[in-house]
LUMLO-135049 format. One line per 10 residues: number of its first residue (from 1); for each residue x, y, z of C-alpha. Coordinates in Angstrom, 2 decimals, always signed. Layout:
N
NUM) X/Y/Z; ...
END
This chain:
178
1) -42.79/+337.30/+120.55; -44.19/+340.62/+119.36; -40.94/+341.38/+117.50; -40.97/+337.90/+115.97; -44.41/+338.51/+114.47; -43.27/+341.88/+113.11; -40.32/+340.23/+111.38; -42.54/+337.47/+109.92; -44.99/+340.05/+108.56; -42.12/+342.12/+107.12
11) -40.57/+339.10/+105.37; -43.88/+338.05/+103.87; -44.80/+341.53/+102.66; -41.45/+342.13/+100.96; -42.48/+339.64/+98.28; -45.82/+341.35/+97.68; -44.59/+344.95/+97.50; -42.22/+344.92/+94.48; -44.49/+345.24/+91.43; -42.55/+347.62/+89.17
21) -40.40/+345.13/+87.27; -42.07/+341.83/+88.21; -42.22/+339.41/+85.32; -43.55/+336.30/+87.08; -45.33/+335.81/+90.41; -45.93/+332.39/+92.04; -47.66/+331.06/+95.15; -46.98/+327.55/+96.38; -47.43/+325.05/+99.16; -45.66/+321.83/+100.08
31) -45.96/+319.13/+102.70; -43.61/+316.36/+103.69; -41.85/+314.39/+106.37; -38.54/+314.85/+108.14; -36.74/+315.42/+111.41; -35.86/+318.39/+113.58; -33.68/+318.79/+116.66; -32.39/+321.31/+119.16; -29.90/+320.02/+121.75; -32.02/+316.88/+121.68
41) -32.35/+313.64/+119.76; -34.01/+314.02/+116.37; -37.78/+314.25/+116.40; -39.73/+312.94/+113.42; -42.26/+315.41/+112.17; -44.64/+316.68/+109.53; -43.38/+319.58/+107.40; -45.69/+322.25/+105.91; -44.43/+325.18/+103.79; -46.13/+328.17/+102.12
51) -44.16/+330.22/+99.57; -44.50/+333.35/+97.49; -41.93/+334.27/+94.85; -41.33/+336.67/+91.99; -38.76/+337.31/+89.29; -37.66/+340.52/+87.64; -37.57/+341.08/+83.88; -33.81/+341.53/+83.66; -32.95/+338.09/+85.11; -35.67/+335.53/+84.19
61) -34.00/+332.55/+85.94; -33.49/+334.36/+89.29; -36.33/+334.54/+91.85; -36.81/+336.17/+95.24; -38.85/+333.90/+97.50; -40.37/+334.21/+100.95; -41.12/+331.08/+102.97; -43.18/+330.26/+106.01; -42.43/+326.78/+107.38; -44.12/+324.89/+110.20
71) -42.64/+321.61/+111.44; -44.46/+319.63/+114.17; -43.93/+316.30/+115.95; -45.68/+313.49/+114.06; -47.24/+312.17/+117.28; -49.44/+315.27/+117.48; -51.27/+314.08/+114.34; -51.95/+310.57/+115.70; -55.20/+309.86/+117.54; -54.52/+309.65/+121.27
81) -55.41/+311.17/+124.58; -53.32/+314.31/+124.14; -54.76/+316.25/+127.06; -51.88/+317.97/+128.85; -49.20/+316.68/+126.42; -46.65/+318.96/+124.77; -45.66/+318.35/+121.16; -42.44/+319.98/+119.92; -42.44/+322.22/+116.85; -40.27/+324.57/+114.81
91) -41.40/+327.66/+112.89; -39.29/+329.35/+110.21; -39.84/+332.59/+108.27; -37.28/+333.51/+105.66; -36.44/+335.13/+102.38; -34.18/+333.49/+99.82; -32.56/+333.86/+96.43; -33.68/+331.11/+94.08; -32.12/+329.93/+90.82; -34.10/+327.91/+88.25
101) -32.51/+325.73/+85.57; -34.64/+324.20/+82.81; -33.67/+320.62/+81.95; -36.27/+320.11/+79.23; -39.41/+321.97/+78.24; -41.26/+320.49/+81.24; -38.59/+319.49/+83.79; -36.56/+321.92/+85.89; -34.08/+322.08/+88.77; -34.37/+324.71/+91.48
111) -32.07/+325.71/+94.33; -32.49/+328.44/+96.92; -30.68/+329.72/+99.98; -31.24/+332.56/+102.38; -31.41/+333.94/+105.90; -34.31/+333.14/+108.19; -35.78/+333.48/+111.63; -36.16/+330.05/+113.24; -38.42/+329.80/+116.29; -37.45/+326.77/+118.37
121) -40.25/+325.20/+120.44; -38.60/+321.81/+120.96; -39.08/+321.88/+124.73; -42.10/+323.20/+126.61; -39.99/+325.76/+128.48; -38.27/+327.10/+125.35; -39.57/+329.56/+122.78; -36.32/+330.85/+121.31; -36.08/+332.85/+118.08; -32.73/+332.38/+116.35
131) -31.14/+333.52/+113.12; -30.64/+330.71/+110.65; -29.73/+329.77/+107.10; -32.01/+327.57/+105.06; -31.56/+325.75/+101.77; -33.90/+324.06/+99.33; -33.24/+321.87/+96.29; -36.04/+320.72/+94.01; -36.71/+318.70/+90.90; -39.94/+319.80/+89.29
141) -42.32/+319.14/+86.44; -44.65/+321.60/+84.73; -47.97/+319.73/+84.67; -49.98/+322.58/+83.08; -49.19/+326.01/+81.68; -49.40/+327.71/+85.08; -49.00/+324.76/+87.50; -45.76/+323.13/+88.67; -45.26/+320.02/+90.80; -41.91/+319.50/+92.58
151) -40.11/+317.13/+94.92; -38.10/+319.13/+97.46; -35.28/+318.61/+99.92; -35.25/+321.27/+102.66; -32.78/+321.98/+105.44; -32.13/+324.77/+107.93; -29.59/+325.36/+110.66; -29.55/+328.09/+113.30; -26.60/+329.87/+114.84; -27.22/+329.80/+118.57
161) -26.53/+327.80/+121.69; -29.59/+325.64/+120.90; -28.37/+324.56/+117.43; -31.92/+324.13/+116.17; -32.10/+322.52/+112.72; -34.29/+320.43/+110.46; -34.14/+318.25/+107.34; -37.13/+317.18/+105.28; -38.36/+315.91/+101.96; -41.63/+317.20/+100.59
171) -43.93/+317.32/+97.60; -45.07/+320.77/+96.53; -47.36/+322.47/+94.06; -47.25/+326.06/+92.86; -49.39/+328.29/+90.72; -47.91/+330.95/+88.44; -50.14/+334.04/+88.14; -48.36/+335.86/+85.27
END
């Protein structure tokens, strides 16, 4: 678990340490609904994602993005007597290459893909960190000069004996700093 936290910190700091040729820097968050699984039936859950991304001056439509995703069983958010109950979850930390395509002055398409570390906590006796690939597709709208709103489709799949994966749809907002 100690190595997992080191990798998460490394992935998140990569985005913040490349200032020399940065043209645009964005922070965002999204939340949605979906399903995750790991050698089990699909479990419906709530999806939460935090992102940080930047672009370089030479390629204005290409971004490097780091993501931190938390996916938890929807039953954990419902009022109940949860004393002693275990609710499955999945945690993902990754870095991806993102391509933006403007459709009009306000609308845009966005796609990203990259490697990730997926921590599978589907069962109470499992806390497995696996390598994974994750993908995102989004249709967005620029609602103000520095604020974007986007509908996202997110998926990830790991390469291990557990076959942990998730699919979700979410609504996200991001703020562009410069």
